[in-house]
C-alpha positions as CSV (number, residue, x, y, z in Angstrom):
1,M,1.4,-17.3,-20.1
2,E,2.0,-20.7,-18.4
3,Q,-0.4,-22.0,-15.8
4,V,0.2,-20.0,-12.6
5,K,-0.7,-20.9,-9.0
6,G,-0.6,-19.7,-5.4
7,K,-3.4,-18.3,-3.4
8,F,-3.5,-14.4,-2.7
9,S,-4.8,-13.2,0.5
10,V,-6.2,-9.6,-0.3
11,I,-6.5,-7.3,2.7
12,L,-8.9,-4.4,2.2
13,P,-9.3,-2.3,5.2
14,Y,-12.7,0.0,5.6
15,Y,-13.8,2.9,7.4
16,N,-16.6,4.9,6.4
17,G,-15.8,4.2,2.9
18,S,-19.3,4.0,1.1
19,K,-18.7,6.2,-1.3
20,Y,-16.1,4.1,-3.6
21,I,-16.2,0.8,-2.0
22,Q,-18.4,-0.6,-4.6
23,E,-16.2,0.3,-7.5
24,T,-13.2,-1.2,-5.5
25,L,-14.7,-4.6,-5.2
26,V,-15.7,-4.8,-8.7
27,S,-12.0,-4.3,-9.8
28,I,-10.9,-7.0,-7.4
29,L,-13.5,-9.4,-8.3
30,A,-12.9,-8.7,-11.8
31,Q,-9.4,-10.4,-11.4
32,T,-8.4,-12.6,-14.4
33,Y,-6.6,-14.8,-11.6
34,N,-9.4,-16.2,-9.3
35,N,-7.3,-18.0,-6.6
36,F,-7.6,-15.4,-3.9
37,E,-9.4,-14.6,-0.7
38,L,-10.7,-11.2,0.0
39,L,-10.6,-10.0,3.6
40,L,-12.9,-7.0,3.9
41,I,-12.3,-5.6,7.5
42,D,-14.3,-2.9,8.7
43,D,-12.5,-1.3,11.1
44,G,-15.1,-0.2,13.5
45,S,-16.8,2.6,11.4
46,P,-18.7,5.0,13.6
47,S,-21.2,5.8,10.9
48,K,-23.9,3.1,11.0
49,I,-25.1,4.4,7.6
50,D,-21.4,3.2,6.2
51,S,-21.1,0.0,8.3
52,D,-24.7,-1.3,7.4
53,F,-24.1,-0.4,3.5
54,L,-21.0,-2.7,3.4
55,V,-22.9,-5.3,5.1
56,S,-25.7,-4.9,2.6
57,L,-23.3,-4.9,-0.2
58,V,-21.4,-8.3,0.5
59,K,-24.6,-10.0,0.8
60,S,-25.6,-8.6,-2.7
61,I,-22.5,-9.8,-4.1
62,N,-22.6,-13.2,-2.5
63,D,-19.2,-14.2,-3.5
64,D,-17.5,-16.9,-1.4
65,R,-14.2,-15.2,-1.7
66,I,-15.1,-12.6,0.4
67,K,-14.5,-12.8,4.2
68,Y,-16.2,-9.7,5.8
69,N,-15.1,-8.8,9.4
70,R,-15.7,-6.0,11.7
71,K,-13.4,-5.2,14.5
72,N,-12.6,-2.4,17.0
73,N,-11.2,0.5,15.5
74,G,-7.2,0.5,15.8
75,G,-6.2,2.5,12.5
76,L,-5.0,1.1,9.5
77,S,-1.9,-0.8,10.4
78,D,-3.6,-2.6,13.0
79,T,-6.3,-3.6,10.6
80,R,-3.9,-4.9,7.9
81,N,-2.0,-6.7,10.8
82,Y,-5.4,-8.2,11.5
83,G,-5.9,-9.5,8.2
84,I,-2.3,-10.6,7.7
85,E,-3.3,-13.1,11.0
86,K,-6.3,-14.2,9.5
87,S,-5.1,-14.9,6.0
88,E,-4.5,-18.4,4.5
89,G,-2.9,-17.2,1.4
90,E,0.5,-18.1,0.2
91,Y,0.8,-14.2,-1.0
92,I,-0.6,-10.9,0.8
93,A,-1.8,-8.3,-1.4
94,F,-3.0,-4.6,0.0
95,I,-5.7,-2.5,-1.3
96,D,-7.4,0.7,0.1
97,Q,-10.9,0.9,-0.1
98,D,-10.9,3.7,-2.7
99,D,-8.3,2.4,-5.1
100,L,-8.9,0.2,-8.3
101,W,-6.8,-2.7,-9.7
102,G,-6.5,-3.7,-13.3
103,K,-8.1,-6.9,-14.3
104,D,-4.6,-8.6,-14.6
105,K,-2.9,-7.3,-11.6
106,L,-3.0,-10.8,-9.4
107,L,-2.3,-12.8,-12.6
108,L,0.9,-10.9,-13.5
109,Q,2.0,-10.9,-9.8
110,A,1.4,-14.8,-9.5
111,A,3.5,-15.4,-12.6
112,V,6.4,-13.4,-11.4
113,F,6.2,-15.1,-8.0
114,N,6.3,-18.7,-9.8
115,A,8.9,-17.8,-12.0
116,N,11.3,-16.3,-9.4
117,K,11.5,-18.1,-6.2
118,N,13.8,-15.6,-4.9
119,V,11.3,-12.8,-5.5
120,N,9.6,-11.8,-2.3
121,F,8.0,-8.5,-2.7
122,I,6.5,-6.8,-6.1
123,C,5.1,-3.5,-6.8
124,T,3.7,-2.1,-10.0
125,D,3.2,1.4,-11.6
126,A,0.0,3.1,-11.2
127,N,-2.3,5.9,-12.7
128,I,-3.7,8.7,-10.5
129,I,-7.5,9.2,-10.5
130,G,-10.0,11.8,-8.9
131,E,-10.0,15.2,-9.1
132,K,-6.6,15.2,-10.6
133,S,-6.1,12.2,-13.0
134,E,-2.6,11.3,-14.7
135,E,-0.1,8.4,-15.0
136,M,2.4,8.4,-12.1
137,R,4.9,7.1,-14.2
138,I,6.9,5.5,-11.3
139,G,9.3,3.9,-13.6
140,E,9.9,6.6,-15.8
141,K,10.6,9.0,-12.8
142,W,12.7,6.2,-10.9
143,G,14.5,4.5,-13.8
144,F,13.0,1.2,-13.1
145,K,12.2,-1.2,-15.9
146,D,10.5,-4.6,-15.6
147,G,12.5,-6.8,-13.2
148,V,14.5,-6.8,-10.3
149,I,14.9,-3.3,-8.3
150,L,18.5,-3.6,-6.8
151,N,19.1,-2.0,-3.3
152,P,15.8,-0.4,-2.9
153,L,16.7,0.6,0.3
154,N,18.8,3.3,-1.4
155,K,16.0,4.6,-3.3
156,L,13.8,4.7,-0.2
157,F,16.3,7.3,1.4
158,K,15.0,9.9,-1.4
159,G,11.4,9.1,-0.9
160,N,8.6,6.3,-1.4
161,F,8.4,5.3,-4.8
162,V,6.0,2.3,-3.7
163,A,2.2,2.6,-4.4
164,C,1.1,0.7,-1.4
165,S,-2.4,-0.9,-3.1
166,S,0.0,-2.2,-5.9
167,V,2.1,-4.6,-3.5
168,A,2.0,-8.0,-3.1
169,F,4.6,-10.2,-1.1
170,R,5.1,-13.7,0.0
171,K,3.2,-14.1,3.6
172,S,6.3,-16.5,4.7
173,I,8.6,-13.4,5.0
174,I,6.6,-11.6,7.6
175,A,8.6,-14.1,9.9
176,D,11.9,-11.7,9.1
177,V,10.1,-8.0,8.5
178,G,7.4,-8.1,11.1
179,Y,4.0,-6.4,11.0
180,S,2.9,-3.1,9.9
181,N,3.9,-0.6,13.1
182,R,0.8,0.7,14.8
183,A,2.5,3.9,15.8
184,F,2.6,5.1,12.4
185,V,-0.9,6.7,11.6
186,V,-0.7,8.9,8.4
187,I,2.4,7.0,6.5
188,P,2.7,3.5,8.0
189,D,3.5,2.0,4.3
190,Y,6.9,4.0,4.1
191,E,8.1,2.7,7.7
192,Y,7.0,-0.8,6.6
193,F,8.5,-0.8,2.9
194,F,12.0,0.2,4.7
195,R,11.9,-2.9,6.7
196,F,11.3,-4.7,3.4
197,A,14.0,-3.2,1.6
198,E,16.6,-3.9,4.4
199,K,16.0,-7.7,4.0
200,M,15.5,-7.9,0.4
201,D,15.5,-6.5,-3.1
202,F,12.0,-5.5,-5.1
203,Y,10.6,-6.4,-8.1
204,F,8.9,-4.1,-10.3
205,I,6.1,-4.5,-13.2
206,A,6.2,-1.7,-15.6
207,K,2.5,-1.8,-16.0
208,S,-0.1,0.8,-14.5
209,L,-2.1,-2.1,-12.7
210,L,-3.6,0.1,-10.1
211,S,-5.4,3.2,-10.3
212,Y,-4.5,5.7,-7.3
213,R,-7.4,7.9,-5.9
214,L,-5.8,11.2,-5.1
215,H,-7.9,13.1,-2.7
216,E,-7.0,17.0,-2.5
217,G,-8.7,17.3,0.8
218,N,-5.7,16.4,3.2
219,T,-5.6,18.5,6.1
220,T,-2.9,20.6,7.3
221,K,-2.7,18.5,10.4
222,Q,-2.7,15.3,8.4
223,L,0.1,16.7,6.2
224,F,2.0,18.1,9.4
225,R,2.0,14.5,11.2
226,G,2.9,12.7,7.8
227,A,6.2,14.8,7.5
228,C,6.8,14.4,11.3
229,E,6.4,10.7,10.7
230,E,8.6,10.7,7.7
231,I,11.3,12.1,9.6
232,S,11.1,9.6,12.4
233,V,11.3,6.9,9.8
234,L,14.7,8.5,8.4
235,F,15.9,9.3,11.6
236,D,16.0,5.5,12.6
237,R,18.1,4.7,9.7
238,R,21.9,4.7,9.4
239,P,22.9,4.8,5.6
240,R,26.1,3.0,4.8
241,K,27.3,4.9,1.8
242,I,27.9,8.8,1.6
243,I,25.4,9.1,-1.4
244,N,22.7,7.7,1.0
245,S,23.7,9.9,3.5
246,I,23.3,12.9,1.2
247,N,19.8,11.7,0.1
248,L,18.7,11.3,3.5
249,S,19.9,14.8,4.5
250,V,17.8,16.1,1.5
251,H,14.9,14.4,2.4
252,F,15.1,15.3,6.0
253,L,15.3,19.1,4.7
254,R,12.4,18.7,2.5
255,C,10.4,17.4,5.4
256,Y,11.6,20.2,7.9
257,S,10.7,22.7,5.0
258,L,7.2,21.3,4.8
259,I,6.6,21.3,8.8
260,F,8.0,25.3,8.8
261,R,5.5,26.1,6.1
262,L,2.7,24.5,7.5
263,W,3.3,25.9,10.9
264,L,4.0,29.5,9.4
265,N,0.7,29.5,7.5
266,K,-1.2,28.6,10.5
267,I,0.5,31.4,12.7
268,I,-0.1,33.9,9.8
269,I,-3.7,32.6,9.2
């Protein structure tokens, strides 16, 4: 692979996340592509044990690429936006506090950006780890291969195919798509990716460069709010093609069905 260039700003929100954060940091710092800064942002963790643990961990690692910040609690979108505003890199990459990157993740994305000046948004395939471990096989399920995903907006009407911690995009496009919407608490990624898809095609790397940690402990309240937020995202969109209208309607019904089941369980229990 020819020499690639361009600095990444890796944005890592932290909130009472001492259980997995060390593994996550190791996976980031082990990248074969070294031209990045890591904006590690404590979003006002209320647990002193967790916040102190993070400070001690950063000191023990002693890597100049890590830029530690602590801010008042504002949620995931607020923290990512905070990181973008402080970033100095040409590219932005998100990662959650309990996910892991493959060692070549940034290298392969930098190579795509370097070779394709019109590519602004890259996502990759992923694995699931945790209580349930398996390949997500995003490419296989959605029919993606290495290369450009034409009309990703059409696909998003069916559902979110983008693993957030796999994403990298050019910072310059923030001027067109804006920042993450703070009103979305459970699924801010889905709404944000819709705005990217309304402006550009996506590029897919058909390699599992992310290990996404699946938690089985989502509360009924979180699932309920997530479904409501998903409906809100879809309600604000107006498909231009009949097939997209059908996909949107099916997705709507799926969300409403989940809300109904959760509400019914609440009444019965």
